[in-house]
Short mmCIF file of the C-alpha atoms (twelve columns), coordinates in Angstrom:
data_MODEL
# 
_entry.id   MODEL 
# 
loop_
_atom_site.group_PDB 
_atom_site.id 
_atom_site.type_symbol 
_atom_site.label_atom_id 
_atom_site.label_alt_id 
_atom_site.label_comp_id 
_atom_site.label_asym_id 
_atom_site.label_seq_id 
_atom_site.Cartn_x 
_atom_site.Cartn_y 
_atom_site.Cartn_z 
_atom_site.pdbx_PDB_model_num 
ATOM 1  C CA . MET A 1  -21.408 -26.147 25.030 1 
ATOM 2  C CA . GLU A 2  -20.855 -27.826 22.067 1 
ATOM 3  C CA . THR A 3  -18.120 -31.016 21.221 1 
ATOM 4  C CA . ILE A 4  -16.832 -31.529 18.265 1 
ATOM 5  C CA . ILE A 5  -14.604 -35.292 17.365 1 
ATOM 6  C CA . CYS A 6  -11.112 -35.045 15.411 1 
ATOM 7  C CA . SER A 7  -11.711 -37.234 12.076 1 
ATOM 8  C CA . LYS A 8  -7.824  -38.697 12.712 1 
ATOM 9  C CA . CYS A 9  -7.256  -39.720 16.179 1 
ATOM 10 C CA . GLY A 10 -11.234 -39.331 17.216 1 
ATOM 11 C CA . LYS A 11 -10.298 -36.738 20.168 1 
ATOM 12 C CA . GLU A 12 -13.389 -34.907 21.553 1 
ATOM 13 C CA . ILE A 13 -12.829 -30.713 21.213 1 
ATOM 14 C CA . GLU A 14 -15.738 -28.713 23.489 1 
ATOM 15 C CA . ILE A 15 -16.234 -25.667 21.348 1 
ATOM 16 C CA . GLU A 16 -18.772 -22.624 22.579 1 
ATOM 17 C CA . VAL A 17 -21.076 -22.312 19.428 1 
ATOM 18 C CA . LEU A 18 -21.219 -25.551 16.642 1 
ATOM 19 C CA . GLN A 19 -20.970 -23.089 13.338 1 
ATOM 20 C CA . GLY A 20 -20.625 -24.503 9.348  1 
ATOM 21 C CA . ASP A 21 -19.066 -28.447 9.002  1 
ATOM 22 C CA . TYR A 22 -17.077 -30.512 11.445 1 
ATOM 23 C CA . SER A 23 -16.849 -33.564 9.589  1 
ATOM 24 C CA . THR A 24 -13.356 -32.968 8.274  1 
ATOM 25 C CA . PHE A 25 -12.256 -31.152 11.848 1 
ATOM 26 C CA . VAL A 26 -8.361  -32.182 12.756 1 
ATOM 27 C CA . CYS A 27 -7.464  -31.415 15.746 1 
ATOM 28 C CA . GLU A 28 -4.000  -29.282 16.573 1 
ATOM 29 C CA . SER A 29 -1.845  -32.432 17.950 1 
ATOM 30 C CA . CYS A 30 -2.851  -34.100 14.507 1 
ATOM 31 C CA . GLN A 31 -2.669  -31.070 12.049 1 
ATOM 32 C CA . GLU A 32 1.181   -30.627 13.943 1 
ATOM 33 C CA . GLU A 33 1.364   -34.097 13.031 1 
ATOM 34 C CA . ILE A 34 0.310   -33.173 9.003  1 
ATOM 35 C CA . ASN A 35 2.516   -30.264 8.505  1 
ATOM 36 C CA . ARG A 36 5.628   -31.892 10.069 1 
ATOM 37 C CA . PRO A 37 7.203   -33.688 6.848  1 
ATOM 38 C CA . ALA A 38 6.137   -29.904 5.302  1 
ATOM 39 C CA . TYR A 39 8.664   -28.108 8.486  1 
ATOM 40 C CA . ILE A 40 11.374  -30.762 7.368  1 
ATOM 41 C CA . ASN A 41 11.482  -29.463 3.583  1 
ATOM 42 C CA . GLU A 42 11.313  -26.000 5.029  1 
ATOM 43 C CA . LEU A 43 14.133  -26.388 7.687  1 
ATOM 44 C CA . GLU A 44 16.105  -28.094 4.697  1 
ATOM 45 C CA . GLU A 45 15.550  -25.398 2.243  1 
ATOM 46 C CA . LEU A 46 16.732  -22.329 4.547  1 
ATOM 47 C CA . SER A 47 19.515  -24.335 5.744  1 
ATOM 48 C CA . LEU A 48 20.784  -24.369 2.507  1 
ATOM 49 C CA . ILE A 49 21.033  -20.412 2.352  1 
ATOM 50 C CA . GLU A 50 24.458  -18.965 3.372  1 
ATOM 51 C CA . ASP A 51 24.044  -15.330 4.448  1 
ATOM 52 C CA . LYS A 52 20.457  -15.755 6.498  1 
ATOM 53 C CA . THR A 53 18.170  -12.484 7.376  1 
ATOM 54 C CA . GLU A 54 16.932  -11.962 10.936 1 
ATOM 55 C CA . SER A 55 13.767  -13.015 9.434  1 
ATOM 56 C CA . GLN A 56 15.169  -16.786 7.849  1 
ATOM 57 C CA . LEU A 57 16.325  -16.912 11.364 1 
ATOM 58 C CA . LYS A 58 13.837  -16.748 13.013 1 
ATOM 59 C CA . ARG A 59 11.713  -18.871 11.173 1 
ATOM 60 C CA . ILE A 60 14.324  -21.772 11.321 1 
ATOM 61 C CA . GLU A 61 13.982  -21.396 14.938 1 
ATOM 62 C CA . PHE A 62 10.117  -21.617 14.579 1 
ATOM 63 C CA . LEU A 63 10.425  -24.861 12.474 1 
ATOM 64 C CA . ASN A 64 12.707  -26.390 14.740 1 
ATOM 65 C CA . SER A 65 10.467  -26.235 17.939 1 
ATOM 66 C CA . LYS A 66 7.610   -27.444 15.689 1 
ATOM 67 C CA . ILE A 67 10.094  -30.556 14.210 1 
ATOM 68 C CA . GLY A 68 10.868  -31.263 18.157 1 
# 
């Protein structure tokens, strides 16, 4: 097992085998926080569509779960 460290929060993550350069690694929690503004913008764009497809409705549900 190898340990990599999140470049944002310093959280240590255990991985099987170290392959490549992890100097800019960002953990899942930090990545979700980085993505939050994009999720909000996409949700606002989708909310403007009147007749939403089933796919768009599922995407809205996904975005709402991510924004929390």
